[in-house]
C-alpha positions as CSV (number, residue, x, y, z in Angstrom):
1,M,-2.1,15.6,-3.8
2,S,-3.6,17.8,-0.9
3,R,-5.7,20.7,-1.1
4,L,-2.8,23.2,-0.7
5,Q,-1.2,21.4,-3.8
6,E,-4.1,21.2,-5.4
7,R,-4.5,25.3,-4.7
8,L,-0.8,26.1,-6.1
9,S,-1.3,24.2,-9.1
10,E,-5.1,26.2,-10.0
11,L,-3.3,29.4,-9.2
12,G,-0.6,28.1,-11.4
13,V,2.5,29.0,-8.7
14,E,5.4,26.8,-9.5
15,V,7.4,25.8,-5.7
16,D,10.8,24.7,-5.4
17,A,10.7,21.4,-3.8
18,Q,13.3,22.2,-1.3
19,L,12.1,25.4,-0.5
20,F,8.6,23.8,-0.4
21,E,10.1,21.1,2.1
22,L,12.2,23.9,4.2
23,S,8.9,26.2,4.4
24,F,7.1,22.7,6.7
25,T,10.4,21.9,8.9
26,H,9.2,23.0,12.5
27,R,12.5,23.5,14.6
28,S,12.0,20.5,16.8
29,Y,12.2,18.6,13.3
30,A,15.3,20.2,12.4
31,Y,17.1,20.3,16.1
32,E,16.2,15.9,15.8
33,N,17.9,15.7,12.7
34,G,21.6,17.3,13.3
35,G,20.4,21.1,13.1
36,I,19.2,20.8,9.9
37,Q,17.7,24.6,8.5
38,S,14.1,25.5,10.0
39,N,11.4,27.3,8.7
40,E,11.5,30.0,11.1
41,R,13.4,32.4,8.7
42,L,11.1,32.2,6.1
43,E,8.3,32.3,9.4
44,F,9.5,35.8,10.3
45,L,9.4,36.7,6.6
46,G,5.9,35.7,5.6
47,D,5.0,37.4,8.3
48,A,6.4,40.8,7.3
49,V,4.5,40.0,3.7
50,L,1.7,38.8,5.4
51,Q,1.0,42.3,7.0
52,I,1.9,44.4,4.3
53,V,-0.5,42.7,1.7
54,V,-3.1,42.8,4.6
55,T,-2.7,46.3,5.4
56,E,-2.7,47.4,1.8
57,H,-6.0,45.4,1.1
58,I,-7.8,46.7,4.1
59,Y,-6.6,50.3,3.3
60,R,-8.4,50.3,-0.2
61,T,-11.5,48.5,0.5
62,Y,-12.4,50.2,3.7
63,P,-11.6,53.8,2.5
64,D,-13.9,55.2,5.6
65,L,-12.7,53.0,8.4
66,S,-10.2,54.9,11.1
67,E,-6.9,53.6,12.4
68,G,-8.0,52.1,15.2
69,Q,-10.6,50.1,12.7
70,L,-8.3,49.2,10.4
71,A,-6.0,47.9,12.8
72,K,-8.3,45.7,14.8
73,L,-9.6,44.3,11.0
74,R,-5.9,43.3,10.8
75,A,-5.3,41.7,13.9
76,S,-8.2,39.8,13.4
77,V,-7.3,38.8,9.6
78,V,-4.0,37.8,10.6
79,S,-4.5,36.3,13.8
80,S,-3.5,32.7,14.9
81,Y,-6.8,31.4,15.2
82,A,-7.4,32.7,11.6
83,L,-4.5,31.6,10.1
84,A,-5.0,28.5,11.9
85,G,-8.4,27.7,10.3
86,V,-6.7,28.4,6.6
87,A,-4.4,26.1,7.7
88,R,-6.6,23.3,8.3
89,S,-8.4,23.9,5.3
90,L,-5.3,23.7,3.3
91,D,-4.2,20.7,4.8
92,L,-1.0,22.0,6.1
93,G,-0.8,19.6,8.6
94,E,0.5,16.9,6.6
95,H,3.5,18.7,5.4
96,I,5.0,19.7,8.6
97,L,8.2,18.0,9.9
98,L,7.6,17.7,13.6
99,G,10.0,16.4,16.1
100,K,9.2,13.3,18.1
101,G,7.9,15.1,21.0
102,R,5.7,17.0,18.8
103,S,2.2,14.9,17.9
104,P,0.8,15.8,14.1
105,R,-2.7,15.3,15.7
106,S,-1.2,17.9,18.8
107,A,0.0,20.4,16.5
108,P,-3.6,22.5,14.7
109,R,-4.6,22.7,18.7
110,R,-1.5,24.7,19.3
111,P,-1.0,28.3,18.7
112,P,0.3,27.7,15.3
113,S,4.4,27.5,14.5
114,W,3.7,26.7,11.2
115,P,4.6,28.9,8.2
116,T,1.8,31.7,7.6
117,P,-0.1,31.1,4.6
118,W,-0.7,34.1,1.8
119,R,-4.2,34.7,1.7
120,P,-6.3,36.8,-1.3
């Protein structure tokens, strides 16, 4: 069981197996496997959800920050580098379905095209 699966279990979160697999299906893998659906639409949705959740949290947590300071804080929280660190800590890389042209070892070093994880 990966750290991600352990964490979901600890939180009591049940995820549909098909949705879980889809969320880790990179477009390169989808293309090489007959044009099956990739995670891109879920990534689009996840990015929007992450933005609103983080925005609300920092808005309530830091009432004295200006709009500019809030925007910078939010940008740092949802940056590719910050999210890549979270992804590595949850071993998300072991779940990603990549095409033959993409190496699992190279994926964490590139700007992530992984689904955006929600974080408290």
